[in-house]
PAZAPA-4460 file (N, C-alpha, C; in steps of 0.05 Angstrom, whole numbers, plus 32768, in hexadecimal, padded with zeros to 4 digits):
% residues 286
    n_x    n_y    n_z   ca_x   ca_y   ca_z    c_x    c_y    c_z   seq   type   mol
   7D17   7EA0   7AFB   7D30   7EB8   7AF6   7D47   7EAF   7B02     1      M     A
   7D56   7EAB   7AF2   7D79   7EA3   7B01   7D79   7EB6   7B1A     2      S     A
   7D8D   7EB4   7B2A   7DA0   7EC2   7B34   7DAE   7ED4   7B30     3      P     A
   7DB2   7EE5   7B3B   7DCC   7F01   7B29   7DE3   7EEC   7B24     4      A     A
   7DFD   7EE9   7B28   7E11   7EDC   7B2A   7E20   7EF6   7B2F     5      L     A
   7E34   7EEF   7B41   7E4A   7F04   7B56   7E5C   7EFC   7B4D     6      L     A
   7E71   7F01   7B40   7E93   7EFF   7B38   7EA2   7F09   7B4D     7      I     A
   7EAF   7EFE   7B5D   7EBC   7F13   7B74   7EDD   7EFC   7B6A     8      V     A
   7EEE   7F11   7B62   7F05   7F13   7B54   7F1C   7F16   7B65     9      N     A
   7F2A   7F0B   7B6A   7F46   7F12   7B7A   7F5E   7F10   7B5B    10      A     A
   7F66   7F2B   7B61   7F7B   7F36   7B4C   7F97   7F2C   7B54    11      D     A
   7FA2   7F2A   7B3F   7FCA   7F26   7B41   7FCF   7F0C   7B52    12      D     A
   7FC9   7EF8   7B50   7FD6   7EE1   7B50   7FEB   7EDB   7B4C    13      Y     A
   7FF2   7ED8   7B5D   8017   7ED4   7B5B   8023   7EE7   7B61    14      G     A
   801B   7EFA   7B64   8029   7F17   7B69   803E   7F18   7B7C    15      L     A
   803C   7EFF   7B97   804D   7F07   7BAF   8040   7EE9   7BB6    16      T     A
   8051   7ED8   7BCA   804A   7EBC   7BD9   8029   7EC8   7BE9    17      P     A
   8028   7EDE   7BF6   8018   7EE5   7C08   7FFA   7EEB   7BF1    18      G     A
   8004   7EFB   7BE6   7FE2   7F05   7BD4   7FDE   7ED7   7BC7    19      V     A
   7FEC   7ED2   7BBF   7FE4   7EBA   7BB8   7FD3   7EA7   7BCD    20      C     A
   7FDD   7EA2   7BE8   7FCF   7E99   7BF7   7FBE   7EAD   7BFB    21      E     A
   7FB2   7EC3   7C02   7FA0   7ED6   7C0C   7F8F   7ECD   7BF4    22      A     A
   7F95   7EC7   7BDF   7F80   7EC7   7BC6   7F7B   7EA8   7BCC    23      V     A
   7F80   7E94   7BCF   7F7B   7E77   7BD4   7F66   7E7D   7BF1    24      L     A
   7F77   7E83   7C07   7F65   7E83   7C23   7F4A   7E92   7C1D    25      T     A
   7F49   7EA8   7C11   7F36   7EB9   7C06   7F1D   7EA1   7BFC    26      A     A
   7F26   7E8A   7BE8   7F11   7E81   7BDF   7F14   7E6E   7BEA    27      H     A
   7F1E   7E5C   7BFB   7F19   7E47   7C0E   7F00   7E56   7C2A    28      D     A
   7F05   7E6B   7C31   7EF8   7E6F   7C4E   7EE2   7E8B   7C4A    29      R     A
   7EED   7E91   7C29   7ED2   7EB0   7C25   7EC9   7EA3   7C0A    30      G     A
   7ED0   7EBF   7BFF   7EB8   7ECA   7BE8   7EC3   7ECE   7BCA    31      V     A
   7EDD   7ECB   7BC7   7EEB   7ECB   7BB5   7EE5   7EAD   7B9C    32      V     A
   7EDA   7EBA   7B8A   7ECE   7E9F   7B77   7EE4   7EA1   7B5A    33      S     A
   7EFC   7EB1   7B5C   7F05   7EB6   7B47   7F1B   7EBD   7B46    34      S     A
   7F32   7EBD   7B36   7F49   7ED1   7B3D   7F58   7ED2   7B20    35      T     A
   7F67   7EE1   7B22   7F7E   7EF9   7B05   7F95   7EE8   7B0A    36      S     A
   7F9A   7EDF   7AF9   7FBD   7ECA   7AFE   7FCE   7EDB   7AF6    37      A     A
   7FE9   7EF0   7B00   7FF6   7F00   7AEE   800A   7EE8   7AEB    38      L     A
   800F   7EE0   7AD9   8027   7ED1   7AD0   804B   7EDC   7AD2    39      V     A
   804C   7F01   7ACA   8062   7F01   7ACC   8073   7F05   7AF4    40      V     A
   805C   7F00   7AFC   805D   7F0B   7B1B   8077   7EF7   7B28    41      A     A
   8080   7F06   7B40   8099   7EE7   7B49   8085   7ECF   7B53    42      P     A
   806E   7ED6   7B5D   806B   7EBA   7B72   805F   7EA6   7B5F    43      A     A
   805C   7EAE   7B44   8047   7EA0   7B2F   8058   7E82   7B29    44      W     A
   8070   7E80   7B23   807A   7E63   7B27   807E   7E52   7B34    45      Q     A
   807A   7E5F   7B53   8074   7E51   7B69   8052   7E41   7B79    46      Q     A
   8045   7E58   7B6A   802C   7E4E   7B71   800E   7E56   7B61    47      Y     A
   801E   7E4A   7B3D   8007   7E4B   7B28   7FFC   7E39   7B2B    48      G     A
   8005   7E21   7B31   7FFD   7E07   7B34   7FEE   7DFC   7B46    49      R     A
   7FEE   7E12   7B63   7FD8   7E07   7B73   7FC6   7E19   7B6A    50      R     A
   7FBC   7E1F   7B55   7F99   7E28   7B47   7F90   7E14   7B3F    51      L     A
   7F9A   7E06   7B38   7F87   7DE7   7B24   7F76   7DD4   7B39    52      A     A
   7F75   7DD2   7B4F   7F68   7DC1   7B5D   7F55   7DDD   7B6E    53      D     A
   7F57   7DED   7B71   7F42   7E05   7B7C   7F30   7E03   7B7C    54      T     A
   7F1D   7E01   7B5F   7F09   7E09   7B5A   7EFE   7E24   7B50    55      G     A
   7F18   7E36   7B4F   7F1C   7E50   7B52   7F18   7E52   7B2D    56      L     A
   7F08   7E68   7B1F   7F0F   7E66   7B03   7F22   7E84   7B08    57      G     A
   7F30   7E81   7AEE   7F52   7E8A   7AF0   7F55   7E92   7ADB    58      V     A
   7F5A   7EB8   7ADB   7F56   7EC8   7AC6   7F6E   7EC9   7ABA    59      G     A
   7F74   7ECF   7AA7   7F93   7ED5   7A93   7F9A   7EF8   7A9F    60      I     A
   7FA3   7EFB   7AAC   7FAC   7F13   7AB8   7FC0   7F27   7AA7    61      H     A
   7FB3   7F32   7A8B   7FC8   7F3F   7A7B   7FE0   7F4B   7A87    62      L     A
   7FFA   7F4F   7A7E   800A   7F63   7A90   801D   7F6D   7A7B    63      C     A
   8017   7F85   7A72   8032   7FA1   7A67   8036   7FB2   7A75    64      V     A
   802B   7FA9   7A8F   803A   7FC6   7A9A   803B   7FB4   7AC1    65      V     A
   8057   7FC9   7AC8   805A   7FC3   7AE4   8073   7FBF   7AED    66      G     A
   8076   7FBB   7B08   8090   7FB4   7B0F   809A   7F95   7B0A    67      E     A
   808C   7F84   7AF2   809C   7F67   7AF6   809F   7F6A   7AD2    68      D     A
   80BA   7F58   7ACE   80BF   7F55   7AAE   80AB   7F48   7AA2    69      P     A
   80AF   7F49   7A89   809D   7F36   7A79   80A7   7F22   7A6B    70      P     A
   809D   7F0E   7A69   80A2   7EF3   7A6A   80B9   7EF4   7A4E    71      L     A
   80B5   7F00   7A3C   80C5   7EFD   7A24   80DE   7F0F   7A29    72      L     A
   80F7   7F0F   7A14   810A   7F1D   7A17   810E   7F3C   7A08    73      S     A
   8114   7F4D   7A13   810F   7F66   7A07   811B   7F60   79EA    74      A     A
   8127   7F53   79DF   812A   7F4D   79BC   8113   7F42   79AC    75      S     A
   80FC   7F3C   79C8   80EF   7F27   79B8   80CD   7F3E   79B5    76      E     A
   80D4   7F4E   79CB   80C4   7F65   79D3   80C1   7F7D   79D5    77      I     A
   80D4   7F90   79B8   80E5   7FA7   79B8   80D1   7FB7   79C9    78      P     A
   80B4   7FB7   79BC   80AA   7FC6   79C3   8099   7FDA   79D8    79      S     A
   809D   7FC5   79E7   808E   7FBE   79FE   809C   7FBF   7A17    80      L     A
   80B9   7FC3   7A16   80C7   7FCF   7A24   80D9   7FE8   7A25    81      V     A
   80ED   7FF2   7A3A   80FC   7FFA   7A39   8120   7FF9   7A34    82      D     A
   8131   8003   7A37   814C   7FF6   7A30   814D   7FDD   7A47    83      E     A
   813F   7FDF   7A5E   8149   7FD3   7A6E   8143   7FB8   7A6E    84      R     A
   812A   7FBA   7A55   8116   7FA3   7A5A   810D   7FA5   7A6C    85      G     A
   80F6   7FC2   7A78   80E9   7FBD   7A85   80C9   7FC8   7A80    86      H     A
   80B4   7FBF   7A81   8095   7FC7   7A7C   8098   7FEB   7A87    87      F     A
   8083   7FF7   7A72   8082   800B   7A87   8076   8008   7AA4    88      P     A
   8076   8018   7AAF   806F   801A   7ACB   8055   8016   7ACF    89      M     A
   8046   802C   7ABC   8027   8030   7AC7   801C   8030   7AA6    90      S     A
   8004   8028   7AB3   7FF2   802E   7A93   7FF0   804B   7A84    91      W     A
   7FF6   805D   7A93   7FFA   8071   7A82   8015   807C   7A79    92      K     A
   802B   806F   7A7F   803E   806D   7A6C   803A   8058   7A58    93      Q     A
   8030   8044   7A59   8021   802B   7A43   8010   8040   7A2F    94      F     A
   7FFD   8049   7A3B   7FE8   8057   7A28   8000   8075   7A1A    95      L     A
   8003   8083   7A1D   801E   8093   7A0F   802C   8084   79FC    96      V     A
   803F   807E   7A02   803E   8064   79EB   8035   8055   79D7    97      R     A
   801F   804D   79E9   800E   8046   79D0   7FFF   8059   79BA    98      A     A
   7FF8   806E   79C8   7FEC   8088   79BA   8000   808E   79A1    99      G     A
   8011   8094   79A9   802F   809C   799B   8032   8081   797F   100      A     A
   8026   8070   7983   802D   804B   796E   8041   8047   797C   101      G     A
   804A   8047   7983   8067   8039   7990   8065   801C   799D   102      R     A
   804E   8011   79A4   8048   7FF4   79AA   803C   7FE5   7994   103      I     A
   8050   7FD6   798C   804F   7FBE   797C   803A   7FAA   7980   104      D     A
   8029   7FA2   7971   8013   7F96   797D   8023   7F76   797A   105      T     A
   802E   7F75   795D   8038   7F5B   7964   804C   7F57   7974   106      A     A
   8058   7F68   7985   8069   7F60   799E   8053   7F55   79B5   107      D     A
   8037   7F69   79B9   8022   7F5C   79C7   801A   7F47   79C5   108      L     A
   801C   7F42   79AA   800F   7F25   79A6   801F   7F10   79B6   109      R     A
   8038   7F0F   79B3   804D   7EFE   79BE   8055   7EFB   79D5   110      R     A
   8050   7F11   79DF   8055   7F11   7A08   8035   7F05   7A18   111      E     A
   8025   7F14   7A08   800A   7F07   7A19   8000   7EEC   7A09   112      L     A
   800F   7EE8   79EE   7FFD   7ECE   79EF   8019   7EBE   7A09   113      S     A
   8029   7EC9   7A0A   8047   7EB1   7A1E   803A   7EB3   7A36   114      A     A
   802F   7EC4   7A42   801E   7EC5   7A53   8005   7EBA   7A5A   115      Q     A
   7FF5   7EB8   7A4B   7FDF   7EA6   7A49   7FE5   7E85   7A4A   116      A     A
   7FFE   7E80   7A3D   8001   7E6A   7A38   8012   7E5A   7A4F   117      E     A
   801F   7E72   7A6C   802B   7E6C   7A73   8014   7E63   7A8C   118      S     A
   7FF9   7E71   7A84   7FE8   7E6E   7A9F   7FD8   7E55   7A99   119      A     A
   7FD5   7E4B   7A83   7FCC   7E33   7A76   7FDC   7E17   7A83   120      A     A
   7FF8   7E21   7A80   8005   7E08   7A88   8001   7E00   7AA5   121      A     A
   7FFB   7E14   7AAF   7FF5   7E0A   7AD4   7FDC   7DFB   7AD8   122      S     A
   7FCE   7DF3   7AC9   7FBA   7DDE   7AC7   7FA3   7DEB   7AD8   123      G     A
   7F9E   7E0F   7ADB   7F87   7E19   7AE3   7F72   7E11   7AD1   124      A     A
   7F55   7E1B   7ADD   7F3C   7E19   7ACC   7F46   7E30   7ABF   125      R     A
   7F45   7E3F   7AA9   7F47   7E5D   7A9C   7F2B   7E63   7A94   126      L     A
   7F28   7E75   7AA3   7F00   7E82   7A96   7F0B   7EA0   7A8B   127      T     A
   7F19   7EAE   7A93   7F15   7EC9   7A7E   7F30   7ED4   7A84   128      H     A
   7F2D   7EE4   7A72   7F4B   7EFB   7A69   7F44   7F15   7A7A   129      V     A
   7F53   7F26   7A84   7F51   7F43   7A8E   7F73   7F46   7A8D   130      D     A
   7F75   7F64   7A97   7F90   7F6F   7A96   7F9B   7F79   7AB1   131      S     A
   7FB2   7F81   7AB3   7FC8   7F90   7ACD   7FBE   7FA7   7AC6   132      H     A
   7FB2   7FC4   7ACF   7FA2   7FCC   7AD4   7F9D   7FDF   7ABA   133      Q     A
   7F8D   7FC7   7AB3   7F72   7FCA   7AA6   7F7C   7FD6   7A82   134      N     A
   7F8E   7FD1   7A85   7F9A   7FD4   7A65   7F86   7FC3   7A4C   135      L     A
   7F7F   7FAF   7A54   7F6F   7FA3   7A3E   7F55   7FAA   7A36   136      H     A
   7F4C   7FC3   7A3F   7F36   7FD3   7A2E   7F4F   7FEC   7A1A   137      Q     A
   7F61   7FF1   7A16   7F68   7FF8   7A00   7F67   7FE4   79E7   138      W     A
   7F55   7FEF   79D3   7F54   7FE4   79C4   7F75   7FD3   79B4   139      P     A
   7F8E   7FDB   79AB   7F98   7FCE   79A8   7F9C   7FB8   79B4   140      Q     A
   7F9D   7FB8   79D8   7FA2   7FA1   79DC   7F90   7F91   79E3   141      L     A
   7F6E   7F9A   79E9   7F5F   7F85   79DC   7F59   7F77   79C1   142      S     A
   7F66   7F81   79AF   7F6D   7F68   799C   7F75   7F54   79A1   143      T     A
   7F8A   7F62   79B4   7F9D   7F42   79B7   7F8C   7F37   79CB   144      V     A
   7F7C   7F3D   79DB   7F6D   7F2A   79F1   7F60   7F1E   79E1   145      L     A
   7F53   7F28   79CF   7F3F   7F13   79C0   7F4B   7F00   79AF   146      F     A
   7F64   7EFC   799F   7F70   7EEF   79A0   7F70   7ED7   79B0   147      D     A
   7F7E   7EE6   79C9   7F8B   7ED6   79D0   7F6E   7EC0   79E8   148      V     A
   7F58   7ED0   79F5   7F4A   7EBA   79FC   7F46   7EAE   79E5   149      A     A
   7F3F   7EAC   79C7   7F34   7E96   79B6   7F44   7E89   79B6   150      A     A
   7F63   7E8E   79B6   7F78   7E6B   79BD   7F73   7E63   79C3   151      T     A
   7F6C   7E6D   79E1   7F62   7E62   7A00   7F45   7E4E   7A07   152      H     A
   7F37   7E5D   79F2   7F1F   7E49   79FA   7F0A   7E60   7A09   153      G     A
   7F12   7E78   7A13   7F09   7E83   7A25   7EF0   7E97   7A14   154      L     A
   7EDD   7EA7   7A24   7EC5   7EAE   7A14   7EBD   7EC7   7A2D   155      H     A
   7ECA   7EC8   7A3F   7EC4   7EDE   7A51   7ED6   7EF5   7A62   156      A     A
   7EDE   7F0F   7A5D   7EF0   7F27   7A6B   7EE5   7F36   7A7E   157      A     A
   7EF5   7F45   7A85   7EEA   7F58   7A98   7EEC   7F6E   7A86   158      R     A
   7ECB   7F74   7A8E   7ED2   7F96   7A8C   7ECE   7FAC   7AA3   159      C     A
   7EE3   7FBD   7AA0   7EF2   7FCB   7AB4   7ED4   7FE5   7AB4   160      T     A
   7EC5   7FF6   7AC5   7EBD   8007   7AC3   7EC5   8014   7AE0   161      R     A
   7EC3   8032   7AE0   7EC4   8046   7AED   7EAD   805C   7AF6   162      S     A
   7E9D   805E   7B0D   7E8C   807E   7B12   7E9A   808B   7B18   163      N     A
   7EB7   808E   7B16   7ECB   80AB   7B19   7EB3   80BF   7B07   164      G     A
   7EC1   80D1   7B03   7EC3   80E5   7AF3   7ED6   80FC   7AEB   165      W     A
   7EF5   80F0   7AF1   7F0A   80FA   7AE9   7F10   80EA   7ACF   166      G     A
   7F26   80F9   7AC0   7F2C   80F7   7AA0   7F30   80D6   7A9D   167      P     A
   7F3B   80CD   7AC2   7F44   80AF   7AB2   7F28   80A2   7AB6   168      A     A
   7F15   80A4   7AC7   7F01   809D   7AD0   7EF4   8092   7AB7   169      S     A
   7EE8   80B2   7AA0   7EE4   80B8   7A8E   7EE9   80A4   7A7F   170      L     A
   7F0A   80A8   7A74   7F13   809A   7A6A   7F0E   8077   7A68   171      G     A
   7F11   8071   7A7D   7F07   8050   7A7F   7EE6   8048   7A7A   172      V     A
   7ED9   805E   7A7E   7EC1   805F   7A6F   7EB6   805A   7A54   173      R     A
   7EC2   806A   7A49   7ECB   8067   7A27   7ED1   804E   7A25   174      A     A
   7EE9   8048   7A29   7EFF   8034   7A22   7EE7   801B   7A26   175      L     A
   7EE0   801E   7A3C   7EC7   7FFC   7A4D   7EB0   7FFC   7A30   176      G     A
   7EA2   8019   7A27   7E8C   8012   7A1D   7E9A   800C   7A03   177      R     A
   7EB2   800A   79F4   7EBB   8004   79D7   7EBB   7FE6   79E2   178      V     A
   7ECB   7FE3   79F7   7ED0   7FC5   79F1   7EC2   7FB4   7A01   179      F     A
   7EA6   7FB6   7A11   7E95   7FA6   7A10   7E7B   7FA3   79F0   180      E     A
   7E7A   7FBE   79E7   7E7B   7FB2   79C6   7E8E   7F9E   79BA   181      E     A
   7EA0   7FA4   79B4   7EB9   7F8F   79AC   7EB6   7F77   79B2   182      R     A
   7EB0   7F6F   79CF   7EA9   7F5E   79D5   7E97   7F4E   79D5   183      C     A
   7E7B   7F5B   79CD   7E60   7F49   79C4   7E66   7F4C   79A9   184      R     A
   7E71   7F52   799A   7E72   7F49   797D   7E89   7F2F   7979   185      R     A
   7E9A   7F31   798F   7EA8   7F1F   7984   7E9E   7EFE   7999   186      R     A
   7E88   7EFC   79B0   7E7A   7EF0   79B6   7E8C   7EE7   79D9   187      G     A
   7E95   7F03   79DF   7E9E   7F09   79F5   7E91   7F0C   7A0B   188      V     A
   7E89   7EFA   7A22   7E76   7F0E   7A40   7E87   7F1B   7A50   189      V     A
   7E7D   7F2F   7A5A   7E86   7F42   7A6D   7E71   7F40   7A7F   190      V     A
   7E7C   7F3E   7A94   7E5E   7F4B   7AAC   7E55   7F5A   7AA8   191      P     A
   7E38   7F60   7AAF   7E2A   7F6A   7AA8   7E2C   7F8A   7ABE   192      A     A
   7E3D   7F89   7AD0   7E3C   7F9D   7AE3   7E5B   7F95   7AF1   193      A     A
   7E69   7FAE   7AF8   7E82   7FAD   7B04   7E91   7FBB   7B15   194      S     A
   7E9D   7FBA   7B2B   7EA5   7FD2   7B43   7EC2   7FC4   7B44   195      T     A
   7ED1   7FD5   7B4A   7EE7   7FC9   7B5F   7EFA   7FE3   7B53   196      G     A
   7F06   7FEE   7B41   7F1A   7FFC   7B32   7F1F   801A   7B46   197      L     A
   7F05   8027   7B4B   7EFC   8042   7B54   7F06   8035   7B79   198      D     A
   7F00   801B   7B86   7F0A   8016   7B97   7F1F   7FFE   7BA1   199      E     A
   7F30   7FFF   7B84   7F42   7FF0   7B86   7F5E   7FF0   7B9A   200      A     A
   7F62   7FE8   7BAC   7F70   7FDA   7BC4   7F65   7FF2   7BE8   201      G     A
   7F49   7FF5   7BE1   7F3C   8000   7BF2   7F29   7FEA   7BFF   202      S     A
   7F1E   7FE5   7C01   7F0C   7FCA   7BF8   7F09   7FBC   7C0E   203      L     A
   7F0B   7FCC   7C2B   7EFE   7FC4   7C49   7EE7   7FBB   7C50   204      D     A
   7EE0   7FAE   7C5A   7EC7   7FA7   7C5F   7EB4   7FBB   7C62   205      R     A
   7EAF   7FCC   7C64   7E94   7FDE   7C5E   7E9B   7FE9   7C42   206      P     A
   7EAE   7FF3   7C34   7EB6   7FEB   7C19   7EA5   7FDC   7C0D   207      A     A
   7EB3   7FC3   7C0F   7EA1   7FA8   7C00   7E89   7FA7   7C03   208      M     A
   7E7C   7FAD   7C1E   7E65   7FAC   7C22   7E4C   7FBD   7C0B   209      L     A
   7E5D   7FD4   7C13   7E52   7FE6   7BFA   7E54   7FE6   7BE6   210      A     A
   7E68   7FD9   7BDA   7E6B   7FD3   7BC1   7E55   7FBF   7BB1   211      A     A
   7E52   7FA9   7BC8   7E3E   7F8C   7BB8   7E24   7FA3   7BBA   212      I     A
   7E1C   7FB0   7BD2   7E08   7FB8   7BCF   7E05   7FCD   7BB4   213      D     A
   7E13   7FDE   7BB4   7E10   7FE8   7B8F   7E14   7FD5   7B7D   214      A     A
   7E17   7FC5   7B71   7E1B   7FB5   7B66   7DFB   7FA9   7B65   215      L     A
   7DFA   7F9C   7B75   7DDE   7F94   7B79   7DC9   7FAA   7B76   216      A     A
   7DC8   7FC0   7B82   7DB6   7FD8   7B77   7DB0   7FDB   7B57   217      A     A
   7DD0   7FCD   7B44   7DC3   7FD8   7B2A   7DB5   7FBF   7B20   218      T     A
   7DA7   7FAE   7B32   7D99   7F9A   7B1E   7DA6   7F92   7B10   219      G     A
   7DBC   7F8A   7B0B   7DCF   7F7D   7AE9   7DD1   7F54   7AEE   220      A     A
   7DC6   7F4D   7ADC   7DC4   7F3D   7ADF   7DE2   7F2B   7AED   221      S     A
   7E00   7F32   7AE6   7E15   7F24   7AEC   7E1F   7F3E   7AEE   222      S     A
   7E33   7F3C   7B05   7E4A   7F53   7B0C   7E6A   7F44   7B12   223      A     A
   7E7B   7F58   7B13   7E93   7F50   7B26   7EA1   7F69   7B35   224      E     A
   7EA5   7F5A   7B52   7EB5   7F66   7B61   7ED0   7F64   7B60   225      L     A
   7EE3   7F71   7B54   7F00   7F73   7B52   7F10   7F79   7B6C   226      A     A
   7F13   7F6B   7B7A   7F2A   7F6B   7B9A   7F46   7F64   7B96   227      T     A
   7F4F   7F6E   7BA5   7F6C   7F69   7BAC   7F7F   7F60   7BC7   228      H     A
   7F77   7F4E   7BCC   7F7E   7F40   7BE5   7F96   7F36   7BEA   229      P     A
   7F9C   7F3D   7C05   7FC3   7F29   7C0C   7FC2   7F2A   7C24   230      G     A
   7FD7   7F1A   7C32   7FDA   7F1A   7C4C   7FE2   7F31   7C59   231      L     A
   7FE4   7F35   7C6F   7FF3   7F55   7C7A   800A   7F4C   7C7B   232      A     A
   801E   7F3E   7C80   803B   7F31   7C82   8042   7F24   7C70   233      D     A
   8053   7F39   7C63   8050   7F37   7C3D   8069   7F4A   7C3D   234      D     A
   8084   7F40   7C3D   80A0   7F53   7C3C   80A1   7F53   7C19   235      P     A
   809C   7F3C   7C0A   809A   7F3D   7BF8   8088   7F55   7BE5   236      D     A
   8072   7F5E   7BEA   8069   7F6C   7BE7   8076   7F90   7BE5   237      R     A
   8089   7F98   7BF0   8095   7FAE   7BF3   8099   7FB9   7BDA   238      A     A
   809D   7FA3   7BC9   80A3   7FB3   7BB0   808E   7FBC   7B98   239      R     A
   8076   7FB5   7BA8   8064   7FC7   7B9C   8051   7FDD   7BA7   240      Y     A
   805F   7FF4   7BA0   8055   8005   7BB0   8039   8010   7BA0   241      Q     A
   8026   8000   7BAE   8005   800D   7BA1   7FF0   8015   7BAD   242      W     A
   7FF9   801C   7BC5   7FED   8022   7BDF   7FD3   800F   7BE8   243      G     A
   7FD0   7FFE   7BE4   7FB8   7FEC   7BE2   7FBF   7FE1   7BFE   244      Y     A
   7F9D   7FE5   7C0B   7FA0   7FCB   7C21   7F94   7FB1   7C25   245      R     A
   7FB1   7FA6   7C1C   7FA6   7F8E   7C0B   7F99   7F7E   7C28   246      W     A
   7FA1   7F7C   7C40   7F93   7F71   7C57   7F7B   7F6E   7C5E   247      A     A
   7F75   7F8A   7C60   7F5E   7F8E   7C5D   7F3E   7F88   7C46   248      D     A
   7F51   7F86   7C35   7F3D   7F78   7C18   7F3E   7F53   7C20   249      E     A
   7F5B   7F4A   7C28   7F53   7F37   7C32   7F44   7F2B   7C44   250      F     A
   7F3D   7F38   7C52   7F31   7F34   7C74   7F16   7F34   7C69   251      E     A
   7F12   7F54   7C62   7EE6   7F49   7C4D   7EE6   7F38   7C3E   252      A     A
   7EF8   7F2D   7C34   7EF2   7F1A   7C23   7EE9   7F04   7C31   253      L     A
   7EF1   7EFA   7C46   7EF0   7EEC   7C5C   7ED7   7EF1   7C73   254      C     A
   7ED0   7EFD   7C72   7EBC   7F0C   7C81   7EA3   7F02   7C7E   255      D     A
   7E90   7EF4   7C91   7E79   7EEE   7C8B   7E68   7F07   7C83   256      P     A
   7E68   7F19   7C90   7E53   7F27   7C88   7E59   7F2D   7C63   257      A     A
   7E6E   7F2D   7C5E   7E72   7F2C   7C40   7E5D   7F1B   7C3D   258      V     A
   7E60   7EFB   7C3D   7E56   7EEB   7C2D   7E36   7EF3   7C33   259      R     A
   7E34   7EFA   7C45   7E0F   7EFD   7C4D   7E03   7F11   7C3A   260      R     A
   7E16   7F2C   7C36   7E0B   7F37   7C28   7E07   7F37   7C0A   261      S     A
   7E1C   7F1E   7BFF   7E17   7F18   7BE9   7E02   7F07   7BE9   262      I     A
   7DFC   7EEE   7BFB   7DE4   7EEC   7BFA   7DBF   7EF0   7BF6   263      E     A
   7DCF   7F0B   7C0E   7DB4   7F1D   7C0B   7DA9   7F2F   7BFD   264      E     A
   7DC2   7F36   7BEA   7DBA   7F42   7BD3   7DAF   7F33   7BC1   265      S     A
   7DB0   7F1B   7BC2   7DA5   7F01   7BAD   7DB2   7EF9   7B96   266      G     A
   7DD7   7F00   7B99   7DEA   7EFE   7B8E   7DEE   7EDC   7B8A   267      F     A
   7DF8   7ED0   7B7C   7E01   7EB6   7B7B   7E1F   7EB6   7B76   268      V     A
   7E37   7EA9   7B83   7E53   7EB3   7B79   7E59   7E99   7B6D   269      L     A
   7E6E   7EAF   7B52   7E64   7E9F   7B36   7E8C   7EA2   7B23   270      A     A
   7E8E   7E94   7B15   7EA7   7E9F   7B0B   7EA3   7EA5   7AED   271      D     A
   7EB1   7EB1   7ADF   7EAA   7EB7   7AC0   7EAA   7EA1   7AB3   272      F     A
   7EB0   7E86   7ABF   7EA1   7E6D   7AB1   7E8E   7E6F   7AB3   273      G     A
   7E7B   7E74   7AC6   7E63   7E71   7ACC   7E5B   7E87   7AB3   274      T     A
   7E65   7E9F   7AB1   7E52   7EAD   7AA1   7E4E   7EAA   7A8F   275      L     A
   7E64   7E9B   7A78   7E6A   7E90   7A5D   7E5F   7E83   7A53   276      A     A
   7E51   7E72   7A6B   7E45   7E57   7A6A   7E52   7E3F   7A68   277      G     A
   7E64   7E4A   7A7C   7E7C   7E21   7A7C   7E75   7E24   7A8E   278      V     A
   7E6D   7E05   7A95   7E64   7DF6   7AAB   7E49   7E02   7AB3   279      G     A
   7E44   7DFE   7ACC   7E28   7DFD   7ADA   7E23   7DFD   7AF4   280      T     A
   7E3F   7E05   7B00   7E3B   7E08   7B21   7E3D   7E22   7B22   281      D     A
   7E27   7E29   7B32   7E1D   7E4A   7B33   7E36   7E55   7B4F   282      R     A
   7E37   7E43   7B67   7E45   7E4E   7B71   7E6B   7E46   7B6F   283      D     A
   7E7B   7E4F   7B6A   7E92   7E4A   7B67   7EA4   7E4A   7B84   284      A     A
   7E9A   7E57   7B93   7EA9   7E54   7BA3   7EA6   7E41   7BC6   285      S     A
   7E9E   7E30   7BB2   7E9B   7E15   7BC7   7E9F   7DFE   7BC2   286      T     A
***
């Protein structure tokens, strides 16, 4: 019987120099085995090519919301931006527009294809697709995700799940079930279990240990732990008012107790490429 795979993914690579340095260090000294490239973010141009020689599996963190501008001009993707050329700030604003039929799929395809090309141009080993604020599970956007994945030969994606009972959590679960079935039909694999949405930005050492225990208790053959590490001293991060405890997550990911917990739980560190059957190295963190 093969050991269960655990993908420890660090989101938002490219956000700031401090986030990029934290991801790289948490891979070298800790348990991060995968990251997601946010190519619209300010530090991507400086740090993107650093990924090529790391051994990290790299996802395309598709983005249509948030503080950072799109790659394309407002005239090229008018339905995705406001009169200032800005994305909606949050998933809620995006879904209101999408639900009203105000998002053009052709605009999504142009912008997200450009983002994927930027990720590929870095020379990073691309392994999967996910998204900023987990909007890739919205059916209109997931249709474009599948096209992007096919273009770049990617056969794995994040499936975001939630254990909460509020309206947002129930919506995530409903969309996740539909997305997982669409992935199955398209030959795109997703981890059998995942966590990190409900705990986003708060995975300190005790919370991370609890999350690993919870994933192990599912008995799943594969799982993803989504994380958000960052260095404590990072003035560039002031523009992102997310309330995340970046440094706590970074310290937890480098804590030997977390690595021991992973090993004792029967997990082997991997990335989405291993999940999709690309390559044979079970431990992407060494």
